[in-house]
N, C-alpha and C positions, 0 to 999 in steps of 0.2 A: 578465521583462516589459520591462526596459529596452532590451534589444537589439531585441526585436520592436517596441517603441514607436518607436525611432529609425527602423527600416525603414518602419513605418507612416506616420510623419510625412513621410518622403521620398516615399513613394508618393502621399500625399495632396497634397503640394505639387506634384508632377508632374501629377497629375490636375487640380488646381485651376488650374494654369497653362494647361491646354487650354481651360477654360471661363471663365477670368477676364474675358474681354471681354464676356461675356453679362451684361446688366443684371439678369437674373433670378437669377444665381448670385453675382455679385461681392459682394453685401452679405449673403448668406444665411449663417447660422451652422449648422455641422454638428458633430456629435459622433460620432466613430468609436470603437467600443469592442470589446474582446475579453474573453473570459472564460477562466479556467483551472479545471479540475475535478479531482475525486478519481480520475477514471478515464476510460474511453473510451465509456461509455454515457450518452447524454443523459437517459435515463429512470431509471437506477439510481444514478448518481453525483451528487455534490454540488458546488456552487460553492466555489472557494477563493480566487479573485481576479477582480476586474474592473479592467481598465485602459482609460483613455479619453483621447482627444485632442480638444479643442475647437478648431475653426478656422473661418475665414471663407472664402467662396468665392474670394476673391482670393489665397488661399494663406497668409494670416497666421495663425500658430498663436496662439491666445488663451490656452490653458491645457492642461496635461497632468497627469494624476493616476492613481493606482491605489489600490485598496482590497483588503487581504487580508480574507478572510471565514473565520470558524470553521465548518468543515463538520460539527462535532460527531461526527467519526469520524477514525480514523487514515487517513493517506494511504499507499496501497501504493507500494512502491519504484518501480514502472514509471511512476506518475504523477509522482513526485518527479523521476525521470530526465528527463521531458519538460519540466517547467516550473521545476524547482529549488526548489519550495516543500516544506518538510518538515512533518511532523506537529507538531513543536514550534513552528514558526513560526505555523502555522494555529491551534494551540490557544490562542495568546495574542491572536489577532485577535478583533474584535467579531463578533457573530452577524449573519446577513443582515438581520434586521429592524432592526438599528441602522445598517447600511451603506446600505440601500435609500433612505432619505430624502436622504442625502448625494448619492448617484448621481443620483437624480431631480432634485434641485436643480441639480446640475452640468449636467445636460442641458437643464433649463428648457424653452425654446421652440425648441430646436435640432432640426434634422432628424437622426435617428439612422441611423448606418451600422454594421451589425453585421459583424464579421469572422467568417467561417466559420459563419454562422448556421444552416446546415443541420445541423451537428454539435451546436451549442450549444443548439438549440431543444428 
């Protein structure tokens, strides 16, 4: 997640610089987030990580974080190859019901931007 997170921050800063002059955007808080899963099916697979960047429309990054999530199943080798999260790492993570309130609080009143939402939905 850290490599993707750095790329995401750079893209967000670039995008924010385009709109920074707009009074409607400059003080608006956004949260861009991405998820990692146990596989490639948004219907059959489970969440294993949420990564998020909170930033203001003027480009200032306010916070970055990520949560590992216990998917309650083993991660297949091909999923680990994509995101680097192993079954052992995920097995020690909290369950989604414990992570969700933290994610929700992190997002608070921000406008949400989902990365690759068509796959993750």
